[in-house]
Steps between C-alpha positions, in 0.01 A plus 500: 500500500783393725724457189415860400590639845829312503579616158413867586730461804772391274452805275514727798812352632692487168402849383577650844866381468612706201222727405713797396720323254437609136465142385282400794154522345395464138139581437307375207152505371349163388223484251343161431289438185140389522392135563189327417311489836252787554716643777815482259348668211653848563864391596676574827745748647754435772815655630836330558766601747848344464819531711737306286784514760293334753315254264165651576228497228145584615174578322235723663167394368199714547260264330442249795161420641376247748192310381476307839403823677149498641238614256759566227247471212252732672760755559621468144147581375486793728834650368653461848777255414821540676816405298848467653855561421728212549878447456578171322835360372571537134503141412146454638380791299649408166390135532132610511528700180707242324220243558249747389675573175522882572807704417678714770660837392732670743571882497778611723397814667761781479480591868780652718629284795288719733179465297560116465547481870191704571287292269624177642434621856133585398456171345621319814288726722190430284576125519479476874189315627347807647533708180482240209134534412339762274156552359506388142340686217539348162523832297655729768702301759646164392838318479613733228391839630625426853856440345469825297389704793802369714752592220350841462525553880883418539642681203668839573276721281218386264458247224428649159296237301506501118178523304558147348178321595191480273228737607227241592235451750531242777246276318699520178813404686335215672369384166847472363571239762163312485480472117557115520265449783159638386303379805744668748461820282132486497486451870721817549279703275189383677642618832697806420325822441569840341793577719722281283392671177706817547846542348751407771808731579835349438552470884161320547556265216789360685273262696595254234846347536611514146378876482714578796806323360462700177455824689801432732709430191456839374503695828759728656568601867513877522675622808437835681792655312334405165757231416349194335596143479324195356279315751596167340875415464470181301237246394526132452268203440567239773236247394367458159128436451385152377208441273190470710187308410182708529242262644139567385280644782183383337403333175326822386629852498263755670396624148415136386308446838293802441417390138379171641297687758358735239391211292320340798320821570389541137379134479300525823344828384406356160348195680292719720374686190419176329316334802362822640639385844738667740804290617497679828741259671763629250430852634559384853835341423609819320389721783667277755843495301462879434426587868762257630780662286350832592530428879878445449537829298287706737681357806841592349361833395370596851743328734819390335816712538646366173572785256257570212217276604303778641470680169348198305203605291432137411304479835227658303466166305626254765316596818343307789176698451414252229468226752171680596358400160518129576198477733301753288556285190401180682200644649377644173559176320322284766206737520484555128504873560706787351782668683661838469836355562567446127435871434749585760750257361455636152564854615806429699657307221402745213639791699830309555528434134396863414759654730784251483675688209537811716608319822876562555589145558620217268269216574569123491451358162196306593321787676304676220437157321367363831261804549365451141433124564322585820285752320343207315316400821270799553457527118387137497281546795296782353492345157340178657267689724370715209422187308284349789 
């Protein structure tokens, strides 16, 4: 932190010497291609300020967070994570992405000296210790949108963006970046609800760095007189991407894992039919897993500030209410008595499957197959009970 304060002081001192000179500040947008870690999958945006005459070259990075903060993981689950903007030297920044194998594309912004000065002043002000934190939101307020909003704020006039981005939902955009990471994709789809299944506007779709780079590349600044100039003066690739090895997250894909699970469910059901005995411990295990996953989804649904988690219809299937069934199943099995739990369970699952085609949400790939597998439990229960 001390190094950052010293570096920030250096920026203030150098820029303050010759701020009005036309060559004093060159502002560029940096777009970094995706990496292989979960937090790298969508790429990154930063903004670069240079004063060649003074040898200054600083990157302002809005993607910094401090995992050593007390209760960081808890605040992250609640959607109350504070990110920071920090200035770092160019050589530090480029080294990280070189080691990662990501490319860096630089777009020089076509700003007037006054606009460049204003933008740099805002970046410096935002980097001060008392101002550097902001409440992060993956879809609406991240390292990319923060930079976009600052650029829009300083230009004399408005930015006219081209209609050059595909008309996709947020989920479809995310899928483009998680195609080689099926478990990360499945996790996203289990947590994110119907909010991400509406077509995004051009402006909203710029939460993804490469989308913003494309939009900036075709945008114009329109001043109050109606004169227009390109937002981007020139584009250059500063660092070429290197081939990246995609490490397997798990031996099986979610689809393959679901096939294995379905096979187990069918085998157990057939064994119950053959022996005329219920494997009630299997029910207890399934209810425990279903209820535990439901506890996470319900908690996110009710309490988290993360976008889209409060519109998740999959809480119908994964819900903590299913934990109630565990003692009911155990009690009925020990006392050799019937329980109405299986009737309730059947109705909940059947209604979910019945209405799922009309629910305005794209479910995770495993959701409907999971409901079908779970439906074997009440079917098996009533088949065995009827035989006795």
